[in-house]
C-alpha beads as a LAMMPS data file, in Angstrom:
LAMMPS data file: protein, C-alpha beads

125 atoms
124 bonds

1 atom types
1 bond types

-500.0 500.0 xlo xhi
-500.0 500.0 ylo yhi
-500.0 500.0 zlo zhi

Masses

1 110.0

Atoms # bond

1 1 1 21.910 196.332 320.155
2 1 1 19.029 195.994 322.752
3 1 1 16.328 198.334 322.745
4 1 1 14.297 198.656 326.214
5 1 1 10.619 199.928 326.050
6 1 1 9.014 201.494 328.818
7 1 1 6.333 199.352 330.957
8 1 1 4.353 202.155 332.621
9 1 1 3.438 201.514 335.958
10 1 1 -0.519 201.584 336.744
11 1 1 0.006 204.854 338.367
12 1 1 1.129 206.194 335.082
13 1 1 -1.849 205.042 332.948
14 1 1 -4.705 205.706 335.557
15 1 1 -3.028 209.406 335.689
16 1 1 -2.169 209.037 339.497
17 1 1 0.924 210.612 339.545
18 1 1 1.842 213.791 340.898
19 1 1 2.892 216.390 337.880
20 1 1 6.245 216.269 340.097
21 1 1 6.597 212.633 338.971
22 1 1 5.883 213.316 335.506
23 1 1 8.325 215.929 335.237
24 1 1 10.875 213.440 336.851
25 1 1 9.896 210.794 334.502
26 1 1 10.172 213.350 331.176
27 1 1 13.944 214.054 332.438
28 1 1 14.551 210.859 332.872
29 1 1 13.315 209.642 329.566
30 1 1 15.138 212.661 327.715
31 1 1 18.516 211.924 329.405
32 1 1 18.484 208.359 328.577
33 1 1 17.283 208.696 325.263
34 1 1 19.592 211.477 324.385
35 1 1 22.752 210.809 326.340
36 1 1 25.345 210.478 323.441
37 1 1 24.208 213.443 321.723
38 1 1 23.931 215.616 324.739
39 1 1 27.690 214.635 325.582
40 1 1 28.575 215.721 322.374
41 1 1 26.540 218.655 321.435
42 1 1 25.411 220.419 325.424
43 1 1 24.489 223.255 323.266
44 1 1 21.796 221.998 321.426
45 1 1 19.994 220.610 324.564
46 1 1 17.172 222.802 324.094
47 1 1 16.549 222.148 320.543
48 1 1 16.813 218.615 321.346
49 1 1 14.036 219.228 324.441
50 1 1 12.212 221.238 321.678
51 1 1 11.478 218.182 319.194
52 1 1 9.959 216.298 322.056
53 1 1 6.446 215.178 321.906
54 1 1 4.023 218.113 322.384
55 1 1 3.174 216.394 325.654
56 1 1 6.851 216.060 327.051
57 1 1 7.386 218.733 330.274
58 1 1 10.531 219.399 328.514
59 1 1 9.452 220.184 325.000
60 1 1 7.010 222.909 326.955
61 1 1 9.361 224.364 328.827
62 1 1 12.068 224.754 326.027
63 1 1 9.364 226.564 323.720
64 1 1 8.355 228.723 326.345
65 1 1 12.311 229.313 326.641
66 1 1 12.587 230.200 323.105
67 1 1 9.342 232.262 322.833
68 1 1 10.247 234.340 325.486
69 1 1 13.892 235.123 324.172
70 1 1 16.062 233.005 326.517
71 1 1 17.351 231.543 323.485
72 1 1 19.596 233.387 320.909
73 1 1 20.067 230.811 318.784
74 1 1 17.964 229.946 315.054
75 1 1 15.324 227.591 315.850
76 1 1 14.116 224.712 313.576
77 1 1 10.633 223.669 314.103
78 1 1 9.566 220.300 313.775
79 1 1 5.762 220.594 311.959
80 1 1 4.982 217.082 312.240
81 1 1 6.249 215.647 315.137
82 1 1 4.488 212.999 317.335
83 1 1 2.005 214.288 319.928
84 1 1 2.691 211.377 322.535
85 1 1 6.088 210.327 323.861
86 1 1 7.953 207.510 322.141
87 1 1 7.628 204.245 324.706
88 1 1 11.400 203.392 323.343
89 1 1 13.498 204.418 326.460
90 1 1 17.198 203.273 325.471
91 1 1 18.909 201.740 323.014
92 1 1 21.957 199.575 324.610
93 1 1 24.945 198.636 322.291
94 1 1 27.065 195.793 322.928
95 1 1 25.728 192.499 321.145
96 1 1 27.012 192.169 317.779
97 1 1 24.087 189.708 316.580
98 1 1 20.583 189.955 317.224
99 1 1 19.054 189.685 321.007
100 1 1 17.387 186.474 321.811
101 1 1 16.551 186.739 325.613
102 1 1 16.067 189.525 327.966
103 1 1 14.918 189.208 331.499
104 1 1 15.190 191.810 334.525
105 1 1 16.728 190.795 337.640
106 1 1 14.274 189.629 340.775
107 1 1 15.276 193.297 342.563
108 1 1 14.789 195.187 339.018
109 1 1 18.208 196.904 339.289
110 1 1 19.877 194.742 336.583
111 1 1 18.907 192.960 333.029
112 1 1 20.653 190.086 331.643
113 1 1 20.638 189.646 327.567
114 1 1 21.636 186.796 325.448
115 1 1 22.298 186.872 322.060
116 1 1 22.996 184.884 318.525
117 1 1 26.538 186.263 319.101
118 1 1 26.875 183.606 321.953
119 1 1 27.510 186.457 324.615
120 1 1 25.364 187.147 327.532
121 1 1 25.507 190.592 328.761
122 1 1 24.479 192.114 332.380
123 1 1 23.204 195.547 332.222
124 1 1 22.303 198.222 335.171
125 1 1 18.742 198.882 334.739

Bonds

1 1 1 2
2 1 2 3
3 1 3 4
4 1 4 5
5 1 5 6
6 1 6 7
7 1 7 8
8 1 8 9
9 1 9 10
10 1 10 11
11 1 11 12
12 1 12 13
13 1 13 14
14 1 14 15
15 1 15 16
16 1 16 17
17 1 17 18
18 1 18 19
19 1 19 20
20 1 20 21
21 1 21 22
22 1 22 23
23 1 23 24
24 1 24 25
25 1 25 26
26 1 26 27
27 1 27 28
28 1 28 29
29 1 29 30
30 1 30 31
31 1 31 32
32 1 32 33
33 1 33 34
34 1 34 35
35 1 35 36
36 1 36 37
37 1 37 38
38 1 38 39
39 1 39 40
40 1 40 41
41 1 41 42
42 1 42 43
43 1 43 44
44 1 44 45
45 1 45 46
46 1 46 47
47 1 47 48
48 1 48 49
49 1 49 50
50 1 50 51
51 1 51 52
52 1 52 53
53 1 53 54
54 1 54 55
55 1 55 56
56 1 56 57
57 1 57 58
58 1 58 59
59 1 59 60
60 1 60 61
61 1 61 62
62 1 62 63
63 1 63 64
64 1 64 65
65 1 65 66
66 1 66 67
67 1 67 68
68 1 68 69
69 1 69 70
70 1 70 71
71 1 71 72
72 1 72 73
73 1 73 74
74 1 74 75
75 1 75 76
76 1 76 77
77 1 77 78
78 1 78 79
79 1 79 80
80 1 80 81
81 1 81 82
82 1 82 83
83 1 83 84
84 1 84 85
85 1 85 86
86 1 86 87
87 1 87 88
88 1 88 89
89 1 89 90
90 1 90 91
91 1 91 92
92 1 92 93
93 1 93 94
94 1 94 95
95 1 95 96
96 1 96 97
97 1 97 98
98 1 98 99
99 1 99 100
100 1 100 101
101 1 101 102
102 1 102 103
103 1 103 104
104 1 104 105
105 1 105 106
106 1 106 107
107 1 107 108
108 1 108 109
109 1 109 110
110 1 110 111
111 1 111 112
112 1 112 113
113 1 113 114
114 1 114 115
115 1 115 116
116 1 116 117
117 1 117 118
118 1 118 119
119 1 119 120
120 1 120 121
121 1 121 122
122 1 122 123
123 1 123 124
124 1 124 125
């Protein structure tokens, strides 16, 4: 298992991203983190989004849709959910033993990883 953490660019750290760019980043993170669940349970997509950190664009939209009556299903409210998004973006399955090294390609499009299972994997970034 290979876990990928977000390394926020300087623009994200300084807050100089436009609101549109922040929304796109939130959607990308949401899909990457929840791809398996979404592909198996598409009907629960609003609930999954609503359980994201309160600072997430998708959590705000999801909760607003539920409050406005767009959702006609029971809603479970996570009372102690985190206030900030987790930097973990994606867990990539493939290695059967601990990962020993990870590197990005110079163009940033690929990730190569090696593991104690004596394998090397090439991933799309």
